[in-house]
N, C-alpha and C positions, 0 to 999 in steps of 0.2 A: 468906535474905531480910533486907532492911534496913528499919528503920523510923526515921523522923524524927518527933519529938514536940516541938511548940512549947509554951511556957508564958509567962506574964507579961503577956499582954494585959489590957485593961480600959478603964475610963472615967477620964479625967484632964482636969483643967482646962487651958486654954491657958497655956503657960509652964511646965507641969509636966514631969515625967520618968517614963519607964518603962524597964524593962530586959526585953527578950525573951530567952528561952533556947531552944535547940534541941539536943536530945540524940539522937545517932545510936546505934542498937543493932542487934545482929544479927551476921551473918557479914561482918566488916569487916577487910580487910587494911590499907587506908590510905584516907585522905580527902584528895584533892588540892586541892579548892576548895569553899568554902562561901559561900552567899549568902543574902541576904534580898530577897524581892520583896514587892510589895504590890499590892492591887487594890481600888480604890474603886468604889462603885456606878456603873454605867454607863461605866466606864473600862476600858482594857486593863491587864493585869498589867504592872508595870514593875519594873525592877531598882532596888533601894534602895542596896545595898552588897554588896561581894564581897571575900573574903579568900582568897588562894591559899596553897599550902603553904609558900612562902618568906616569907610574912608581908606581901606586898604587898597593899595595899587600894585599892579605888576606890569612889567614891560618886556617886550622882546629884547633880546640881548643887543640887537643891532641898533636900538634907539636909546638904550639906557644912558643917562647923563645928558642927553640932548633933548628929549621930548618929555613933556609933563602933562598928565591928564588931571583934570579937575572938574568939579561939578558945583552947580548952584541949585540946590534942591528947591528953593523958593520959586525959581524960574523954570524948573524942569529942563535945565540946560546944562550941557557939559561941553568941555573944551579940550583941545589938544594944542598945546603950545609946542611948536617945533623950532628948535634952534640949531645952528650949525648944520644946516641942511646939505645933503650930498646928492649927487646925481642919482645914486641908487635908491634914494627916497622917492623918486618919481613913480607915481601910481595913482589910481583912483582910490580915494579914502572913503570908507563907509562907516557910519555910526550904527551902533547896535545897542538895544536896551531890553532888559527883562522887565516887563510892565505888568502890574496887576490892575485889572479893570473890572467892570461889572460882570464879565463872563469868565473871569479867572485870570491866570497868568499865561503870558506868551511872550515870545521874542519878536521884536520888530527891527526892521532895517531901514536906513535912509536910502536915498537914491544915488548917493555918491557925489564926491566933488574931486575934480582933477587937481593934482599937485604936480607941477613940473619944475624940476631943478636943473637949470641949464644956463651956461654962459652965452 
């Protein structure tokens, strides 16, 4: 079994920064893709940023230039650096990873961490 655990959420003022972390643990052979999604109240879950094993990244248009996704393969950890935060970034943020383990490949989700941007 694999677990993803997020941390780093909280309350921040507009224009501020936060860094989210997601640690993967368990029976992991490799992680080929990691991503952050978010879901605001009354809205569908949306992709924020993704990074694949070769290091290629892609971002939602709404966060380009403000958010940066990165990974530390040795620690099975990935991050989302969020700068210049706006009230519309308020949401529950979920990490997501495609993991190969003893029983094959599957996608796992973290439990979510709340990010609130407000003055």
